[in-house]
Structure formats: C-alpha cells, structure tokens
C-alpha positions, 0 to 999 in steps of 0.5 A: 081226391081223384074220382077215377070212375068219372075220369074214366067215363069222361074218355072211355070208348063207351063200348063196355058195360061197366060196373060202378067200382074202381079195382086198384089191387089183387092178390090170389083170388082177391080183388080190392077197390079204391075204398079198400073193400075186398071181393072174391074174384070169380071173374078172373079177368074173364078166365085170364088170372088162372095163377091169381093176381100179381103172383110174385114169381110173375112179377119177378119175371116181368121185372127181370125181362123189362130190364133186359129186352122188351120188344123184338119182332119176329124178324129176329130170333129171341131167347125167351120166344125160342124157350117158349115155343119149345115148352109149348110143343111139350104141352100140346095135344098130338102133333101140334108143334108149330106156333103162331104167337100174337096178342089175343084170342081173337087174333088167334082165331083170325090166324086159324081161319087164314091158315085153314083157307090157305091150307086147303084152298077152300073158303068155307067155315062151319061154326056152331050156334052159341059159339063165341070166338071173338069180335074182330071181323073174321072171328065175329063171322064165326061167332053166332050171337045176333047182337054182336054180328048185326051192326057190322053186316055184311061180315066175312063171307063163307061162314055157316052156323049149325047146332052145337053137338048135332053131327048130322046137321054138321055133316049136311052143312059141309060141301066142297068149299068147306075148309074147316069146322070151328068149335069150343069144348065148352061153350063159355059165353054161350051158357057154359055148355060142355060137349059130349066126348062122342060128339067131338070124336064123331067131328074128328072123323067127319073132318078126316073123311071130308078132308076138312081141318078141325079148329078148336077154340080153347081160349077160355078153357086152355092152361088148366081151367077145366082140370086138364091142361086142355079141354080136349083131353077130357074128350079124347080127341086132337084138332088140327088147329088150337086157338089159345089166349087169356091165361097163358101169360098170367094177365099179359096179352098173348094169343097162340095159334097152335097147328100140326102137319095138315097146315101148309103154304105158310110162306114168308109174308102171309101173316104177321104181328108186330107185338106177337112173340115179344120177349116180355110176354114170352117171359110172362108165359114161361113163368106162368107155365112154371107156376101152373106145374109147380103149384099143381094148378091143373089138378087143383082146378079139378079138385076145387071145381068139383068141390065148388059144384058140389056145394052149389048143387046142395043149395036149396033154391028154386031159382037154380035150374042146373049147375054145370061146367068142367073144373073151375069153369062153372055155370049156374043156370037160373030161372031169373035174369042173371044180371040183377043177381050179378049186381046183388052179389058184387054188393056182398063182395062177390064178383061173377060173370054172366053167360047169356041171359040167365046163366051165372058164369064163374072163372075164379083163379085156380088158386082160389082156396076152399075157404073162399069157395065156402064164403062165395057159396054162402053169399050165393045162397043168401042172395038167391034167398033174397031174390026168391022173396023178390020174385014171389012178392 
C-alpha cells in the first residue's frame, strides 16, 4: 500500500505546515482520510468550499465543460466567460461592473494595486495592521505580518501600514502620493476581527475627499461567508475595487478584481493572465453561483452562523476569551496557544484553522448542518475541558 504522507514529504516544496493526515474524499461539510475516518470540516479549504465538497451540480458542470472546451485565453471571446461576467455584474455592490479574471486572490490583489497606480498616477498604498492580502510580492507588501515579510525584503516600495479602524491615523498617513487604501471588512488571518460600519463609512468619505481609491479585500468573506453576499453590505459602503477569490468557483482556482468607473487607463497589454477566465473555471463559477442562490446559502450562513456563535458562547470554559465573527466566519479567541488545541480537535474528528497565536478560526462550508454544529461544539467543549486540566496541573 502506498504511504502518501511519505511520498508527498519526499517531493513537496517544504513551505507548508502539514497535518499528519491524508485526505482523500469529501461531501458537504465532511472529509474522509485514507483510513476512512470522517471529520467535520471547519477549514473549508480556508474559505473555499462554501457550497460543500464535491457538490453534484458542480461536478456535473465541470464534467460537461471539460468535454466541450477547457482553455480559451482572453484574446478570444467565450460563451461561459461572457455569461459569468454578466452574472457577476448583477451581484456586485454599486457601480462595480467591470472584471479582471485571474486564478487566485493574491493575483486579484496584484491587479488591484496595478490598476490603482495606473488610474491615479500615484504609487502610494496604505494598508492596515493585522491585514493579510496574500504572499506574492505586491500582495505581501500590503500584508502586515513581519514573519511573512522579512525574508523577502526589500518589498515593493510605496506601502504604509496604519492601525485598523483608526481613521485619524489613516488620514495622517495620506499624502500627495497616495493612490489607494486597501482593507479587509473582516480581518481573517489577523484574528477574525469584523470592522465597524462607522469606520468604513468614514474611510469611504476620506477616500472621496482625498481623491484616493478604496480597495476592499473580500477574498475570504465574499460569496455568502458572512451572511450577506459581500461583507461590505453589512457596513453600508461600496469600494472602488473589490478583490474576490476562494469560494467563487466551488474549489476550482479563480480570482476576480471587480471595479467601477474610477478605474481608468486600462489599455490593451497593461495586464493579463494566461489561465484567467478559462471556460472550465467560468463554468464552475456559474454553477457555484446557481447553487448559492437556489439553496439559499447566504441566508443559511447568517442563520447557522448565529446558531454556532450562540452555542460557542454558551460553553463554560475559562479558556475562551471571546467569540466573534460574521455569519460562518467565526473566531474563538483563547487564553492559550491555539495550535495544540487544533491538533487535539483533529484527533477528535474536527478540523479548524488558526488566526494568529491564540485564535481558532472556523470557516465551515455553508451547507454545514445543525447536527454537525452540535457535534463540533461538543468536541470543542470537551477539548477545552481537557486543555484546562493541562493548564492547571
């Protein structure tokens, strides 16, 4: 029998922290390993599997498109791409009706940075403390975490970081060279911190006042994760550029840079992508959007997210400092390091993420059932009780 763990370790890059389990199958909010052990998945591909794993309608759409046309670069028009662009325009917040299609969230951020500089003729980008925008060089320059940044300095010049939700420090950081501000509505990797609507509305006003562009990173929060189609809808503001990815194509790689009329000077050849907008990914995205709408997963995210958070807040454990989040994007801030807890939870059949040193991050598929949530909460409570014994002894 092949030992897949050893085989992968022999040839993998080494840049990923891996868990000692080989996942081979998924359905809904459940994953199975090579030994046929089942896990409740609250990782969800780091917010990718909103419609669940291997949804039959997505599988059918991929199979049909794979037998028709897989690749078609954007030098040619394509039926699936045209349909997806029109569909996206119907869903977007105000005036965002133009789209650059790529292969990942980080690529969407790279395009946003380039488009902002090209449109304004200015180089400066202001990002926020605890913000995460990706690991390619431009996206990394906007990302705040020192451990990610330091090995690759010098990074792209022109970036500043100011505290999240501090509008006065944001104002003080602006100058004649500032092209854009980039923010997350909910800081995901930074600890699952939802922002305040008042802050985002003030930020929108500041960008208008200073003739700067507002870039919003909804790569993790987009397409129903927070209980609205987009997290900006909770906050009653609209960006000039919206960066999307992760969940849009049900697990097939896709990134989207959506923008409105303030983006200009995009002439032929200033940017591009070989695989961006390929028919296979576009067919997957169309099927995914159908599933989200027809199965009412946005509303389900709001309902199940509220239920999940209420159950978590009812756990009587001194390990829990705070439970926060929007929809089914949930953070459990602990008084101990999170990673040992993550490993213990996996041993009990529950998969979760971290978000910083002490925060457990839960991003389950939006199809997770109430029964699965109840089981997950029971596992969390039991694990917290065991961890408490370890801390006190």
